[in-house]
C-alpha positions as CSV (number, residue, x, y, z in Angstrom):
1,X,-2.0,-12.2,-11.1
2,X,-1.3,-13.7,-8.0
3,X,-1.1,-16.9,-9.8
4,X,1.2,-15.3,-12.3
5,X,3.8,-14.1,-9.5
6,X,3.7,-18.6,-8.5
7,X,3.8,-19.7,-11.2
8,X,6.4,-17.9,-13.7
9,X,10.2,-17.2,-12.4
10,X,11.2,-13.7,-11.1
11,X,13.7,-11.4,-12.5
12,X,15.7,-10.6,-10.0
13,X,19.7,-10.2,-9.3
14,X,20.0,-13.9,-8.9
15,X,19.2,-14.3,-12.3
16,X,20.7,-11.4,-14.0
17,X,23.6,-11.9,-12.7
18,X,25.0,-13.8,-15.7
19,X,24.3,-11.1,-17.5
20,X,26.1,-8.3,-15.3
21,X,29.5,-6.8,-16.2
22,X,32.4,-8.0,-14.7
23,X,34.8,-5.4,-13.0
24,X,33.6,-2.0,-14.8
25,X,32.6,0.5,-13.4
26,X,29.4,2.3,-14.6
27,X,25.9,1.9,-14.7
28,X,22.9,0.1,-15.9
29,X,19.7,0.3,-17.3
30,X,17.1,-2.6,-16.8
31,X,13.8,-2.8,-17.7
32,X,10.9,-5.0,-16.0
33,X,7.2,-5.7,-16.4
34,X,7.6,-6.5,-12.8
35,X,9.8,-3.6,-11.1
36,X,8.8,-4.7,-7.9
37,X,11.3,-7.3,-8.4
38,X,14.1,-5.5,-7.8
39,X,13.1,-3.7,-5.3
40,X,14.9,-5.8,-2.6
41,X,17.9,-7.3,-4.8
42,X,21.0,-6.9,-2.5
43,X,23.4,-5.2,-4.4
44,X,21.2,-2.8,-6.1
45,X,22.1,0.6,-5.7
46,X,19.7,3.6,-7.3
47,X,16.1,4.1,-8.1
48,X,12.6,1.8,-9.8
49,X,10.9,4.1,-11.8
50,X,7.5,2.8,-10.9
51,X,4.8,2.2,-13.6
52,X,2.6,5.8,-14.3
53,X,-0.7,6.8,-12.8
54,X,-3.4,7.5,-16.0
55,X,-2.1,11.3,-15.5
56,X,1.4,11.2,-15.2
57,X,1.1,8.4,-18.3
58,X,-0.6,10.7,-20.4
59,X,1.4,14.3,-19.4
60,X,4.9,11.7,-20.4
61,X,3.1,10.5,-24.0
62,X,3.0,14.9,-24.7
63,X,6.1,15.6,-23.1
64,X,7.8,12.7,-25.3
65,X,5.2,14.1,-28.2
66,X,6.7,17.4,-28.1
67,X,4.7,21.2,-28.4
68,X,3.5,20.6,-31.7
69,X,1.2,17.5,-31.1
70,X,-0.1,19.7,-28.2
71,X,-1.7,22.1,-30.4
72,X,-3.3,19.4,-32.4
73,X,-5.0,17.0,-29.9
74,X,-8.4,17.0,-30.1
75,X,-11.0,14.6,-27.8
76,X,-11.0,11.8,-29.7
77,X,-6.8,11.6,-30.1
78,X,-6.4,11.9,-26.2
79,X,-9.4,10.0,-25.8
80,X,-7.2,6.9,-28.2
81,X,-3.7,7.9,-26.4
82,X,-5.1,7.4,-22.9
83,X,-7.2,4.4,-23.9
84,X,-3.8,2.9,-25.3
85,X,-2.0,4.5,-22.9
86,X,-4.1,2.1,-19.9
87,X,-3.8,-0.8,-21.2
88,X,0.4,-0.7,-21.5
89,X,-0.2,-0.1,-17.2
90,X,1.8,3.1,-17.0
91,X,5.2,1.5,-17.9
92,X,7.6,4.6,-19.0
93,X,9.5,2.9,-22.0
94,X,5.8,1.7,-23.4
95,X,5.4,5.2,-23.5
96,X,7.9,6.6,-24.7
97,X,7.7,3.6,-27.8
98,X,3.9,4.7,-27.8
99,X,4.9,8.7,-28.9
100,X,7.3,6.9,-31.6
101,X,4.7,5.3,-33.1
102,X,2.6,8.5,-33.3
103,X,4.8,11.1,-34.4
104,X,5.7,8.4,-37.4
105,X,3.0,7.9,-39.1
106,X,4.9,4.8,-41.4
107,X,5.5,2.8,-38.3
108,X,2.2,3.7,-36.1
109,X,-0.3,5.9,-37.7
110,X,-1.5,9.7,-39.4
111,X,-3.1,10.1,-36.0
112,X,-3.6,8.6,-32.7
113,X,-6.7,7.2,-32.9
114,X,-5.1,5.3,-36.6
115,X,-1.9,4.3,-34.4
116,X,-4.5,3.7,-31.5
117,X,-6.9,1.1,-34.0
118,X,-3.4,-0.8,-35.7
119,X,-2.7,-0.8,-32.3
120,X,-5.8,-2.7,-31.4
121,X,-5.8,-5.0,-34.6
122,X,-2.5,-5.7,-33.9
123,X,-3.4,-7.7,-30.0
124,X,-6.0,-9.6,-31.9
125,X,-3.7,-10.4,-34.5
126,X,-0.8,-11.8,-32.7
127,X,0.8,-14.9,-33.2
128,X,0.9,-17.6,-30.5
129,X,4.0,-18.2,-28.3
130,X,5.6,-21.6,-28.4
131,X,6.8,-21.4,-24.9
132,X,3.7,-19.8,-22.6
133,X,0.3,-18.3,-22.9
134,X,0.3,-14.2,-22.9
135,X,-0.7,-12.8,-19.9
136,X,-3.4,-10.1,-20.0
137,X,-0.8,-7.5,-19.4
138,X,1.6,-9.1,-22.3
139,X,-0.5,-8.6,-24.9
140,X,-0.7,-4.7,-25.5
141,X,3.2,-5.1,-24.7
142,X,3.5,-7.2,-27.3
143,X,1.4,-5.5,-29.8
144,X,3.6,-2.5,-29.1
145,X,6.8,-4.4,-29.9
146,X,5.0,-6.2,-33.1
147,X,3.8,-2.8,-34.4
148,X,7.8,-1.5,-33.9
149,X,10.0,-4.5,-35.2
150,X,7.7,-4.7,-38.7
151,X,9.0,-1.4,-39.0
152,X,12.4,-3.0,-39.0
153,X,14.9,-3.0,-41.9
154,X,14.4,-7.1,-43.1
155,X,17.9,-7.9,-42.2
156,X,18.0,-6.2,-39.0
157,X,14.8,-8.1,-38.1
158,X,16.9,-11.4,-39.0
159,X,19.6,-9.9,-37.4
160,X,17.0,-9.9,-33.6
161,X,15.8,-12.9,-34.3
162,X,18.8,-15.2,-34.7
163,X,19.9,-13.4,-31.3
164,X,16.4,-13.6,-29.6
165,X,17.1,-17.6,-30.8
166,X,20.8,-17.9,-29.4
167,X,19.5,-16.0,-26.4
168,X,15.7,-17.0,-26.1
169,X,13.9,-15.6,-22.5
170,X,12.1,-17.7,-20.2
171,X,9.4,-14.9,-19.2
């Protein structure tokens, strides 16, 4: 982790300044795998949502799943969900997306166990990156996004691909 911090560019106000709207009022929600990059930015006003610990991650997931899921969750489902949440390192946006995978059997699976199996298989079969190798924390996130993006209509995937090509990330 320490080596990664030294060798990879950080996300901070300087990096993102060109993408910030100018001359308007409002709020912006930014997400980052590294929440601490923004804590000392001079122009920053707002709160940082740090990664959730395992138990709050589980409670947040249950909250997004709703009451109907709370009744039908058995020990195997709980174990699968907690394992998946652990791999996603308590990131709030990843927890929200996990709930969507679980709730939609056409995207994830009919059960949490099936969704986690699909997630593990996707992690094993991710295509290589061209710019850099994935870190251990990026592999589960990329698997999550891969599952979600594959559920999009073909035209939507092409559009996202074009937008990504026009403005590729360096992180």
